[in-house]
C-alpha positions as CSV (number, residue, x, y, z in Angstrom):
1,M,-16.2,66.5,-140.3
2,R,-19.6,66.9,-138.5
3,V,-20.5,64.0,-136.3
4,I,-23.3,63.2,-134.1
5,G,-22.3,61.2,-130.9
6,L,-25.1,59.2,-129.3
7,I,-25.1,57.5,-125.8
8,S,-27.6,56.1,-123.1
9,G,-25.7,55.3,-119.9
10,T,-26.3,52.9,-117.1
11,S,-28.9,55.2,-115.5
12,V,-31.0,54.8,-118.7
13,D,-32.3,58.3,-118.3
14,G,-32.5,58.8,-122.2
15,I,-30.3,59.3,-125.3
16,D,-27.7,62.3,-125.2
17,A,-27.1,63.4,-128.6
18,A,-24.2,65.8,-129.6
19,L,-23.4,67.3,-132.9
20,V,-19.8,68.1,-133.1
21,E,-17.4,69.7,-135.6
22,L,-14.2,67.8,-135.6
23,G,-10.9,68.6,-136.8
24,G,-7.2,67.5,-136.2
25,T,-6.2,64.0,-135.1
26,T,-5.3,63.6,-131.5
27,H,-3.2,66.1,-129.5
28,D,-4.3,68.7,-132.0
29,L,-7.8,67.6,-131.8
30,Q,-10.2,70.2,-132.1
31,A,-13.8,69.7,-131.0
32,H,-16.5,72.4,-131.3
33,L,-20.1,71.6,-130.0
34,I,-22.7,72.7,-132.4
35,A,-25.8,71.4,-130.5
36,A,-26.8,68.9,-127.9
37,Q,-30.1,67.5,-126.7
38,T,-31.3,64.7,-124.3
39,Y,-34.1,62.6,-125.7
40,P,-36.0,60.7,-123.1
41,Y,-37.0,57.1,-123.6
42,P,-40.6,56.3,-123.9
43,A,-41.7,55.1,-120.4
44,D,-42.6,51.7,-121.5
45,L,-39.2,51.4,-123.3
46,R,-37.1,52.5,-120.5
47,D,-38.9,49.9,-118.1
48,R,-38.3,47.2,-120.5
49,I,-34.6,48.1,-120.9
50,L,-34.3,48.4,-117.0
51,A,-35.8,44.9,-116.8
52,I,-33.6,43.1,-119.1
53,A,-30.4,44.9,-117.7
54,G,-31.9,43.6,-114.1
55,G,-31.9,40.0,-115.4
56,A,-35.3,39.6,-117.1
57,V,-35.1,36.7,-119.7
58,L,-36.3,37.5,-123.3
59,S,-36.8,35.1,-126.1
60,L,-34.3,35.6,-129.2
61,A,-37.3,37.2,-131.1
62,D,-38.1,39.7,-128.3
63,L,-34.4,40.4,-128.0
64,A,-34.1,41.3,-131.6
65,A,-37.1,43.2,-131.5
66,L,-36.0,45.4,-128.5
67,D,-32.6,45.9,-130.3
68,D,-34.3,47.4,-133.4
69,E,-36.6,49.5,-131.0
70,I,-33.8,51.0,-129.2
71,A,-31.9,51.5,-132.6
72,A,-35.0,53.5,-133.9
73,V,-35.1,55.7,-131.1
74,F,-31.6,56.5,-131.4
75,A,-32.1,57.2,-135.1
76,Q,-35.0,59.6,-134.3
77,A,-32.7,61.4,-131.8
78,A,-30.1,61.7,-134.4
79,I,-32.6,62.9,-137.0
80,A,-33.9,65.4,-134.7
81,L,-30.7,66.8,-133.8
82,A,-29.7,67.2,-137.4
83,T,-32.8,68.9,-138.7
84,N,-32.4,72.5,-140.0
85,R,-28.6,72.2,-139.4
86,P,-25.5,71.8,-141.7
87,P,-25.2,68.1,-143.2
88,V,-23.8,65.5,-140.7
89,D,-20.9,63.2,-142.1
90,R,-21.1,60.4,-139.4
91,I,-22.8,59.1,-136.6
92,G,-21.1,57.5,-133.5
93,S,-23.3,55.5,-131.4
94,H,-22.3,53.8,-128.3
95,G,-25.9,52.2,-127.9
96,Q,-27.5,51.0,-124.6
97,T,-25.6,48.8,-122.4
98,V,-27.8,46.0,-121.0
99,F,-25.0,43.5,-119.7
100,H,-21.3,43.7,-119.0
101,R,-19.1,41.1,-117.7
102,P,-15.5,41.9,-116.9
103,R,-12.7,39.6,-117.4
104,S,-12.3,37.1,-114.5
105,I,-11.2,33.6,-113.6
106,G,-13.2,31.3,-115.9
107,H,-13.8,34.1,-118.3
108,P,-10.5,35.3,-120.0
109,L,-12.4,37.5,-122.3
110,A,-14.8,40.3,-121.1
111,Y,-18.3,40.4,-122.7
112,S,-20.4,43.5,-123.2
113,L,-23.7,43.8,-124.9
114,Q,-25.1,47.2,-126.2
115,L,-28.5,47.2,-128.0
116,G,-29.4,49.7,-130.6
117,R,-27.5,48.2,-133.5
118,G,-25.8,50.5,-136.0
119,A,-27.0,48.9,-139.1
120,T,-30.4,50.1,-138.2
121,I,-29.3,53.6,-137.3
122,A,-27.6,54.0,-140.7
123,H,-30.6,52.7,-142.5
124,L,-33.0,55.0,-140.8
125,T,-31.0,58.2,-140.9
126,Q,-29.1,57.5,-144.3
127,I,-26.0,58.5,-142.5
128,P,-22.7,56.3,-142.2
129,T,-23.0,55.0,-138.6
130,V,-20.1,53.6,-136.3
131,S,-21.1,51.4,-133.3
132,S,-20.1,48.3,-131.4
133,F,-17.1,50.4,-130.0
134,R,-16.3,47.9,-127.2
135,A,-15.7,44.9,-129.4
136,A,-12.3,45.1,-130.9
137,D,-10.9,46.0,-127.5
138,I,-12.4,42.9,-125.8
139,A,-11.1,41.0,-128.8
140,A,-7.8,42.2,-128.0
141,G,-8.0,41.1,-124.3
142,G,-9.4,44.3,-122.7
143,E,-12.4,45.1,-120.6
144,G,-14.0,47.0,-123.4
145,A,-14.4,50.0,-120.9
146,P,-13.8,52.8,-120.3
147,L,-13.2,54.0,-123.7
148,V,-13.4,58.0,-122.9
149,P,-9.8,58.4,-121.4
150,P,-8.1,58.8,-124.7
151,V,-10.4,61.4,-125.7
152,D,-10.2,63.1,-122.2
153,A,-6.6,63.2,-122.7
154,C,-6.7,65.2,-126.0
155,L,-9.3,67.6,-124.8
156,L,-8.7,68.1,-121.1
157,T,-4.7,67.7,-120.4
158,H,-3.5,70.7,-118.6
159,P,0.1,72.1,-119.0
160,T,0.6,72.4,-115.2
161,L,-2.2,70.8,-113.4
162,D,-2.7,67.0,-112.7
163,R,-6.5,66.4,-113.4
164,C,-8.8,63.6,-112.7
165,V,-11.9,63.6,-115.1
166,Q,-14.6,61.8,-113.3
167,N,-17.8,60.8,-114.8
168,I,-20.6,60.1,-112.7
169,G,-23.3,58.4,-114.7
170,G,-25.0,55.1,-113.4
171,I,-21.4,54.0,-112.8
172,G,-18.5,56.1,-112.0
173,N,-15.4,56.1,-114.0
174,V,-12.2,58.1,-113.9
175,T,-9.4,59.4,-116.2
176,H,-6.2,60.7,-114.6
177,L,-4.3,63.1,-116.8
178,P,-0.8,64.0,-115.6
179,A,0.2,67.6,-116.2
180,N,1.5,68.4,-119.7
181,G,1.1,64.7,-120.8
182,G,2.4,61.3,-119.4
183,K,0.9,58.1,-118.7
184,V,-3.0,58.3,-118.8
185,R,-4.9,56.0,-116.4
186,G,-8.4,55.2,-116.2
187,W,-10.8,52.7,-114.6
188,D,-14.5,52.4,-113.3
189,T,-14.6,53.6,-109.8
190,G,-17.9,52.0,-108.7
191,P,-21.4,53.2,-108.4
192,G,-22.2,56.6,-109.5
193,N,-26.0,57.4,-109.6
194,S,-27.2,53.6,-109.9
195,L,-27.9,53.0,-106.3
196,I,-29.2,56.5,-105.2
197,D,-31.6,56.3,-108.1
198,L,-32.8,52.8,-107.4
199,A,-33.2,53.9,-103.7
200,V,-35.3,57.1,-104.7
201,Q,-37.4,55.2,-106.9
202,H,-38.1,52.5,-104.1
203,F,-38.7,55.1,-101.4
204,S,-40.9,57.2,-103.5
205,D,-42.9,54.2,-104.9
206,G,-41.8,55.4,-108.3
207,A,-42.9,59.0,-108.2
208,Q,-39.3,60.2,-108.4
209,T,-36.4,58.9,-110.4
210,F,-33.5,60.7,-109.1
211,D,-32.6,63.0,-106.1
212,R,-32.5,66.3,-107.6
213,D,-29.6,68.4,-106.4
214,G,-29.1,65.7,-103.7
215,A,-31.6,67.5,-101.7
216,W,-33.1,64.4,-100.0
217,A,-29.8,63.0,-99.1
218,A,-28.5,66.4,-97.8
219,S,-31.4,66.3,-95.3
220,G,-30.0,63.3,-93.8
221,Q,-26.8,62.1,-92.1
222,P,-24.4,59.3,-93.7
223,D,-23.5,56.0,-91.5
224,L,-19.7,56.4,-92.0
225,Q,-19.3,53.1,-90.4
226,L,-21.4,51.3,-93.0
227,V,-19.6,53.1,-95.7
228,D,-16.3,52.0,-94.5
229,R,-17.6,48.5,-94.3
230,W,-19.2,48.6,-97.7
231,L,-15.8,49.7,-99.1
232,T,-14.2,46.3,-98.2
233,H,-15.9,44.8,-101.4
234,D,-13.7,43.0,-103.6
235,F,-14.5,45.4,-106.4
236,F,-13.0,48.4,-104.7
237,Q,-9.8,46.7,-103.5
238,A,-9.0,45.2,-106.9
239,P,-6.4,47.2,-108.8
240,P,-7.1,48.5,-112.2
241,P,-7.8,47.8,-115.1
242,K,-11.4,47.1,-113.9
243,S,-14.9,47.8,-115.0
244,T,-18.5,47.2,-113.8
245,G,-22.0,47.8,-114.2
246,R,-25.5,47.1,-113.0
247,E,-24.7,43.5,-112.8
248,L,-22.7,44.1,-109.6
249,F,-24.2,47.6,-108.4
250,G,-27.8,47.2,-109.3
251,A,-31.0,46.2,-107.5
252,D,-29.5,43.0,-105.6
253,Y,-26.7,44.9,-104.4
254,L,-29.0,47.7,-103.1
255,S,-31.5,45.1,-101.6
256,D,-28.3,43.9,-99.3
257,R,-27.3,47.4,-98.5
258,L,-30.8,48.3,-97.3
259,A,-31.0,45.4,-95.1
260,E,-27.9,46.4,-93.4
261,A,-29.2,50.0,-93.1
262,K,-32.7,49.3,-91.9
263,H,-31.9,51.1,-88.6
264,L,-31.6,54.5,-90.6
265,D,-34.4,56.8,-91.8
266,L,-34.9,57.2,-95.5
267,A,-32.9,60.4,-95.7
268,D,-29.9,58.9,-93.8
269,V,-30.1,55.8,-96.3
270,L,-29.7,58.2,-99.2
271,A,-27.0,60.2,-97.5
272,T,-25.1,57.0,-96.8
273,L,-25.5,55.6,-100.5
274,T,-24.5,59.2,-101.7
275,E,-21.5,58.9,-99.4
276,L,-20.5,55.5,-100.8
277,T,-20.3,57.0,-104.3
278,A,-18.2,59.9,-102.9
279,A,-15.9,57.6,-100.8
280,S,-15.4,55.1,-103.6
281,I,-14.0,57.7,-105.8
282,V,-11.7,59.3,-103.4
283,H,-10.7,55.7,-102.0
284,S,-9.8,54.8,-105.6
285,Y,-7.6,57.7,-106.1
286,E,-6.0,57.3,-102.8
287,N,-5.0,53.6,-103.7
288,F,-4.4,53.5,-107.5
289,L,-3.0,56.9,-108.6
290,P,0.8,57.7,-108.2
291,R,-0.4,61.1,-106.5
292,M,-3.4,62.9,-105.7
293,P,-4.8,65.3,-108.4
294,D,-4.7,69.1,-108.3
295,Q,-8.0,69.2,-109.8
296,V,-11.2,67.1,-110.2
297,L,-13.4,67.7,-113.1
298,L,-16.8,66.2,-112.5
299,C,-19.1,65.1,-115.6
300,G,-22.4,63.3,-116.1
301,G,-25.5,63.4,-114.3
302,G,-23.9,63.1,-111.1
303,S,-22.2,66.5,-111.6
304,R,-25.4,68.2,-111.1
305,N,-26.0,66.7,-107.6
306,R,-24.5,69.5,-105.5
307,Y,-24.7,67.3,-102.3
308,L,-22.6,64.6,-104.0
309,Q,-20.0,67.3,-105.2
310,E,-19.6,68.7,-101.7
311,R,-19.0,65.1,-100.1
312,I,-16.3,64.5,-102.9
313,Q,-15.0,67.9,-102.1
314,V,-14.9,67.1,-98.2
315,R,-12.7,63.9,-98.9
316,L,-10.3,65.5,-101.2
317,Q,-7.6,68.1,-100.8
318,A,-8.3,69.3,-104.3
319,A,-10.6,71.6,-106.4
320,V,-13.5,70.0,-107.5
321,L,-15.2,71.7,-110.6
322,T,-17.1,70.5,-113.6
323,T,-15.7,69.9,-117.2
324,D,-18.0,73.1,-118.0
325,E,-15.3,75.0,-116.3
326,A,-12.5,73.5,-118.6
327,G,-14.5,74.3,-121.6
328,L,-16.1,70.9,-122.2
329,N,-19.8,70.5,-121.8
330,A,-20.4,68.4,-118.4
331,D,-23.6,67.0,-119.4
332,F,-22.6,65.8,-123.1
333,K,-18.9,64.7,-122.7
334,E,-19.6,61.1,-123.2
335,A,-21.7,61.9,-126.3
336,I,-18.9,64.2,-127.6
337,A,-16.4,61.5,-127.0
338,F,-18.3,58.9,-129.1
339,A,-18.6,61.4,-131.8
340,V,-14.8,61.7,-131.6
341,L,-14.2,57.8,-131.5
342,A,-16.3,57.7,-134.8
343,Y,-14.1,60.3,-136.3
344,W,-11.0,58.5,-135.3
345,H,-12.5,55.4,-136.9
346,H,-12.8,57.1,-140.1
347,L,-9.2,58.4,-139.8
348,G,-7.9,54.7,-138.9
349,I,-6.8,56.3,-135.5
350,P,-6.8,53.6,-132.6
351,G,-9.5,54.4,-129.8
352,N,-8.6,52.7,-127.0
353,L,-5.8,52.9,-124.3
354,P,-4.3,49.4,-123.3
355,D,-3.1,50.8,-120.1
356,V,-6.6,51.8,-119.2
357,T,-8.6,48.7,-120.6
358,G,-6.0,46.1,-120.2
359,A,-6.1,45.2,-124.1
360,A,-2.9,43.7,-125.5
361,Q,-2.7,46.5,-128.0
362,A,-4.1,49.6,-129.4
363,V,-6.9,49.0,-132.0
364,I,-9.2,50.8,-134.1
365,V,-12.5,50.7,-132.3
366,G,-16.0,50.5,-133.7
367,E,-17.7,48.9,-136.5
368,S,-18.8,50.9,-139.7
369,Y,-22.1,50.7,-141.3
370,I,-22.6,52.5,-144.7
371,P,-26.4,53.1,-145.6
372,S,-27.7,51.7,-148.7
373,R,-30.3,53.2,-150.8
374,Q,-33.4,53.7,-148.5
375,L,-35.5,50.4,-148.6
376,P,-39.4,50.0,-148.3
377,R,-40.2,49.9,-144.5
């Protein structure tokens, strides 16, 4: 089966699209990446997504219009990737997260909202589409995230090495894969690129959206005392299962951290924020894993930040590589994962791990939309 996986993460950089040829089921899963591309959002649409994710209030009519507009851009990405290639059997679209509320006292069920509805994507592409991947896990009492660990387990488990697969998007999340199988663990580790990107945009008056290769941060010195203080936050101390998003590690959190770092120059602030991402990852391993890994495989946009990779390496007694070096594209691993989850949905295979999300049971994730005859637009 050929499936296109689509996702835009919390960094809202654009839509990652991956066309994957899939076979097998779980432990015999085969995933061959045929083509992949990132399609940037139009600037105005990205600004509006970031605004709503930052707490801007929309009317229901405007929210519905934004939902359809995001879906249309996702559909355009799928159509562009599929053009002049073998027929596509399914689309698996994670959509664009604009709000995520973990379980808490007073909120026994998590809540997570992804825009870019699957029905619109199916209609515009005329390809069966699976979306709303988090809903079934949340209904079963889970956090609805992270959902990628079962795919990591099938594609990246090593026969002799304990591995951590560390995704660094806007938010960081980890999958722990014991050698040759065993209990898979996973959770959100905290900020990935979110605070770094927001600070770069703030310091450059919008001229830059991220710190390429970590060069700006590398020119400064981190304030390790500040990092240690920031790591005392309740999120970092709480045991898994846990998930988070821009609702916690967003503009308000950054504003508070900048106030505490006002004695530092800009490069030192970026170095300190980058150190927080590195330190929170390693802190998470030290406190919540049964043992430290032999290898850490980075993926996501943060895997291209050389300075961040170096800081993780300094704090770990383990090899730090990227999933590229394990045979899985680091830039498009998340999109590949949602292609797999759509494939499993078609086969009736559960796509969550209760030990990871906190759900009461394994469930088939996603909702399927079959396109009807193309209607007039």
